[in-house]
Backbone bond lengths (Angstrom), bond angles and torsions (degrees), N, CA, C in turn:
res aa  C-N    CA-C-N  psi(-1)  N-CA   C-N-CA  omega(-1)  CA-C   N-CA-C  phi
1 M - - - 1.460 - - 1.530 109.59 -
2 S 1.282 117.08 129.84 1.457 120.63 -178.45 1.522 111.08 -92.10
3 S 1.312 114.76 167.87 1.462 121.98 177.93 1.520 107.24 -118.93
4 P 1.352 117.25 77.22 1.467 119.99 -173.07 1.526 112.54 -58.17
5 G 1.323 114.78 134.71 1.455 119.90 175.71 1.513 114.63 80.08
6 I 1.333 119.21 -5.45 1.464 121.51 -179.56 1.522 108.18 -108.21
7 Q 1.322 115.63 107.10 1.458 120.04 179.83 1.521 112.96 -127.33
8 S 1.339 116.24 -10.74 1.463 120.03 179.58 1.521 109.47 -154.96
9 L 1.321 115.85 169.45 1.468 120.82 177.69 1.526 110.85 -57.11
10 K 1.301 116.58 -36.84 1.468 121.30 -178.88 1.530 111.19 -58.32
11 D 1.333 117.05 -35.60 1.470 121.12 -179.49 1.526 112.11 -64.49
12 L 1.326 117.50 -28.28 1.471 120.44 179.34 1.521 111.75 -71.04
13 S 1.320 116.87 -31.47 1.467 121.23 -172.44 1.527 113.59 -62.03
14 R 1.313 117.45 -19.97 1.471 119.66 179.98 1.528 112.40 -87.14
15 L 1.328 116.80 -3.47 1.463 120.99 -175.41 1.522 112.50 -95.06
16 R 1.316 115.29 147.67 1.465 121.65 175.51 1.528 110.50 -92.79
17 E 1.310 115.74 -25.10 1.459 122.32 -177.46 1.521 108.38 -130.65
18 A 1.333 116.54 142.88 1.460 120.45 179.31 1.521 110.29 -62.86
19 P 1.325 116.57 135.92 1.472 120.61 179.40 1.525 111.35 -82.47
20 S 1.315 116.03 163.55 1.467 120.46 166.88 1.515 106.11 -76.70
21 L 1.321 116.08 135.15 1.461 120.29 -177.50 1.520 110.33 -121.35
22 D 1.328 116.18 138.50 1.457 118.25 172.54 1.540 107.70 -77.08
23 Q 1.317 116.73 164.80 1.459 122.37 -174.81 1.527 112.47 -57.80
24 S 1.302 116.68 -43.78 1.460 121.25 -178.11 1.530 111.26 -63.02
25 T 1.326 116.61 -45.17 1.467 120.70 179.34 1.519 110.63 -65.94
26 A 1.325 117.34 -42.17 1.467 121.01 179.05 1.524 110.91 -60.40
27 E 1.327 116.67 -43.70 1.473 120.11 179.32 1.525 111.08 -64.18
28 Q 1.317 116.68 -41.03 1.466 121.03 178.95 1.529 110.71 -63.55
29 L 1.340 116.63 -44.61 1.468 120.58 179.29 1.523 111.03 -64.63
30 L 1.331 116.99 -38.99 1.462 119.99 -179.93 1.530 110.58 -64.68
31 Q 1.318 117.54 -40.76 1.467 120.33 177.13 1.528 110.67 -62.58
32 E 1.317 116.80 -43.78 1.465 120.91 179.19 1.532 110.49 -64.80
33 L 1.328 116.03 -39.82 1.465 120.68 179.42 1.526 111.17 -65.18
34 E 1.322 117.32 -40.95 1.473 120.33 179.77 1.527 110.59 -56.89
35 V 1.321 117.07 -43.00 1.467 121.24 178.57 1.531 109.57 -64.16
36 A 1.324 116.85 -45.76 1.469 120.92 -179.51 1.534 111.13 -62.34
37 L 1.338 116.61 -43.04 1.468 120.19 -179.01 1.523 111.81 -63.30
38 S 1.322 116.67 -33.66 1.470 120.31 -177.52 1.528 112.27 -66.22
39 Q 1.324 117.30 -14.31 1.454 121.45 -178.49 1.529 113.36 -94.58
40 S 1.340 116.54 3.11 1.473 120.81 179.79 1.523 110.04 -114.81
41 S 1.330 115.44 156.89 1.456 121.24 -178.88 1.526 112.66 -91.45
42 W 1.320 115.65 -34.95 1.468 120.17 -179.09 1.523 108.57 -155.45
43 F 1.358 116.47 170.24 1.452 120.47 -168.25 1.522 113.44 -138.59
44 T 1.318 114.34 152.81 1.458 121.27 164.06 1.527 105.52 -117.46
45 I 1.323 114.64 146.33 1.458 120.91 -178.98 1.514 107.73 -126.46
46 G 1.317 116.18 130.91 1.459 121.65 174.34 1.518 107.77 -114.38
47 V 1.327 116.75 132.80 1.460 120.40 177.70 1.520 108.21 -125.73
48 M 1.327 115.14 122.19 1.464 121.90 175.07 1.528 105.23 -103.91
49 A 1.333 116.26 118.72 1.467 119.45 -173.45 1.529 110.98 -146.41
50 P 1.347 116.68 161.70 1.470 120.78 179.92 1.527 114.00 -68.19
51 S 1.357 117.74 -19.05 1.464 120.17 -179.03 1.526 110.07 -151.61
52 A 1.332 115.46 160.97 1.459 120.88 177.93 1.526 110.75 -63.24
53 D 1.331 117.58 -40.61 1.466 120.94 179.67 1.527 111.14 -61.07
54 Q 1.323 116.29 -44.32 1.465 119.84 -179.37 1.531 110.73 -67.01
55 A 1.315 117.25 -38.89 1.469 120.62 178.26 1.525 110.82 -62.98
56 L 1.326 116.53 -45.73 1.463 120.18 -179.23 1.529 110.93 -66.59
57 S 1.308 117.42 -38.42 1.467 121.40 176.75 1.529 110.56 -61.32
58 S 1.324 117.10 -42.87 1.465 121.01 178.45 1.528 111.06 -64.30
59 L 1.334 117.17 -41.92 1.465 120.47 177.02 1.521 110.23 -60.30
60 R 1.322 117.06 -46.43 1.469 120.70 -178.60 1.530 111.11 -61.88
61 S 1.335 117.36 -32.94 1.472 119.73 178.36 1.533 110.34 -70.06
62 V 1.338 117.65 -35.90 1.471 120.61 175.31 1.525 109.16 -63.99
63 E 1.323 116.47 -48.89 1.472 120.76 -179.27 1.534 110.87 -57.54
64 A 1.325 116.87 -45.49 1.470 120.84 -178.48 1.528 111.04 -65.44
65 S 1.336 116.96 -43.86 1.466 119.31 -177.01 1.528 111.77 -66.80
66 Q 1.322 116.79 -30.71 1.465 121.46 -178.62 1.536 112.37 -96.48
67 Q 1.325 115.97 -1.24 1.473 122.45 -177.57 1.529 111.64 56.99
68 W 1.343 114.49 41.95 1.457 120.93 176.03 1.523 108.96 -92.01
69 T 1.308 116.78 152.77 1.459 122.09 174.14 1.533 108.92 -66.35
70 S 1.342 116.59 138.22 1.466 120.19 178.57 1.518 110.20 -65.33
71 L 1.319 115.42 135.49 1.458 121.44 -179.84 1.518 110.30 -88.42
72 E 1.317 116.23 156.39 1.463 122.26 -176.28 1.530 111.48 -90.08
73 V 1.332 115.86 128.93 1.463 120.90 175.64 1.529 107.53 -77.37
74 V 1.332 116.78 114.24 1.462 121.44 -178.66 1.522 112.17 -106.09
75 E 1.330 116.03 -14.73 1.467 120.44 179.18 1.520 108.01 -152.47
76 T 1.332 116.10 130.24 1.459 119.90 178.06 1.524 109.26 -147.91
77 T 1.315 116.11 -176.95 1.451 121.28 -179.96 1.519 109.36 -128.19
78 T 1.310 116.30 148.48 1.468 120.67 173.40 1.522 109.66 -103.39
79 D 1.333 116.07 -2.74 1.464 120.55 178.33 1.526 109.80 -71.34
80 E 1.319 115.50 149.44 1.460 121.26 174.95 1.522 108.93 -84.64
81 G 1.319 116.67 143.24 1.454 120.00 176.41 1.509 111.70 139.90
82 P 1.322 116.05 175.89 1.469 120.73 -178.62 1.531 110.32 -67.55
83 V 1.326 114.65 145.91 1.463 119.59 -175.84 1.528 111.43 -130.71
84 F 1.319 113.48 162.26 1.453 122.03 166.07 1.515 106.75 -120.53
85 L 1.332 116.59 124.61 1.458 122.71 176.74 1.521 107.42 -106.30
86 K 1.319 116.37 133.41 1.472 121.74 177.30 1.522 107.36 -122.72
87 A 1.325 115.58 118.24 1.461 121.48 179.10 1.524 108.45 -114.69
88 N 1.325 116.28 137.32 1.457 121.80 -175.96 1.524 109.13 -129.06
89 Q 1.332 116.48 110.01 1.464 120.15 -179.73 1.518 112.46 -62.89
90 R 1.301 117.38 -38.49 1.456 119.31 -177.14 1.533 110.61 -63.15
91 G 1.331 116.89 -42.46 1.456 120.45 178.04 1.518 113.80 -86.07
92 G 1.335 116.87 -15.40 1.459 121.20 179.17 1.515 114.13 74.86
93 T 1.358 116.56 19.34 1.457 119.37 -171.64 1.519 113.79 -123.14
94 V 1.343 113.53 159.20 1.462 122.85 176.70 1.527 107.36 -129.23
95 R 1.317 116.20 134.23 1.464 122.36 175.09 1.523 107.80 -127.49
96 V 1.340 115.53 136.89 1.465 121.00 -179.27 1.521 108.06 -127.25
97 R 1.334 116.56 132.56 1.464 120.50 178.61 1.523 109.03 -138.98
98 I 1.327 115.00 152.26 1.462 120.49 173.24 1.524 107.62 -67.22
99 E 1.322 116.52 133.68 1.453 120.44 176.77 1.530 108.61 -150.86
100 H 1.306 115.42 116.93 1.467 121.38 179.25 1.525 109.93 -90.41
101 G 1.322 116.09 155.90 1.454 121.54 173.22 1.513 115.46 87.95
102 L 1.326 117.10 4.93 1.457 119.81 177.91 1.519 109.77 -92.44
103 G 1.306 116.22 162.88 1.453 120.85 171.06 1.518 108.99 -78.21
104 S 1.313 116.04 -153.14 1.451 121.84 179.16 1.519 107.53 -133.91
105 G 1.316 117.44 135.61 1.452 120.05 177.52 1.515 112.86 153.63
106 I 1.332 113.89 178.28 1.462 122.62 -178.84 1.528 108.08 -115.07
107 L 1.322 115.92 130.36 1.465 122.96 174.52 1.524 107.93 -114.75
108 I 1.312 117.26 135.57 1.463 121.49 176.82 1.520 107.55 -123.74
109 S 1.324 115.99 129.45 1.469 120.91 176.65 1.519 108.84 -115.12
110 G 1.320 115.44 127.90 1.460 121.20 176.56 1.509 109.87 -95.18
111 H 1.340 115.14 138.99 1.464 121.57 -177.80 1.522 109.98 -127.32
112 G 1.326 115.29 153.38 1.460 121.41 173.63 1.517 109.83 -98.67
113 D 1.307 115.47 176.76 1.463 119.86 -179.74 1.522 112.90 -82.71
114 D 1.334 117.61 -8.72 1.461 120.58 177.83 1.528 108.84 -150.07
115 D 1.313 116.56 -177.47 1.460 121.92 -175.02 1.529 114.26 -73.54
116 T 1.334 117.94 -5.89 1.458 119.20 -179.79 1.529 112.10 -74.99
117 Q 1.329 117.03 -17.13 1.465 120.66 177.87 1.523 108.94 -114.77
118 P 1.336 117.78 103.77 1.459 119.54 -179.00 1.532 111.21 -67.70
119 A 1.322 115.93 151.07 1.468 120.78 177.62 1.526 109.46 -67.30
120 T 1.316 115.59 141.42 1.456 122.46 177.21 1.518 107.77 -125.85
121 T 1.342 117.31 134.86 1.459 121.23 -179.94 1.520 110.13 -112.90
122 W 1.344 115.18 136.06 1.461 122.49 178.12 1.524 109.69 -120.42
123 G 1.323 115.97 142.63 1.458 121.32 179.00 1.507 109.87 122.24
124 P 1.319 115.60 -175.81 1.468 128.24 14.28 1.532 112.85 -83.59
125 F 1.339 113.74 138.40 1.453 121.98 174.19 1.524 108.67 -98.00
126 P 1.327 117.85 150.64 1.462 119.88 175.28 1.531 110.98 -56.81
127 L 1.323 116.98 150.56 1.462 121.61 -177.52 1.524 112.77 -59.34
128 D 1.331 117.84 -25.87 1.465 121.26 179.68 1.526 112.95 -101.91
129 F 1.322 118.16 14.08 1.467 123.18 -174.81 1.523 111.67 -59.07
130 F 1.326 118.27 -38.93 1.463 122.29 -174.91 1.526 112.32 -97.36
131 G 1.332 117.61 2.56 1.468 121.54 -173.89 1.480 116.24 -88.44
């Protein structure tokens, strides 16, 4: 299965929902992402998912693949429905809230230690991209 129109991280930025990716495209994007991530000091991660459990599972797969310390969930929901998860490495926290009308996928934003490095966001990646 091919991933038409997706050849670089930049191609993902125009999407509202994570695309299905073939293995070759996923590997290429992961290599490009690794280089991009190495240029940032810390990260925020946004996960748009059908449930809180799925969002947290996707976050944990990002943390494991990048060998990041697991962040602490300080706010979540027990309601059923689509969620937005926001994880912040600098604060060490994760917040999950019900949010309707979003697509599905993982967004990662790289940040610098000061204003000289603007934040850059990559994605959306499929929820199982890092798994």
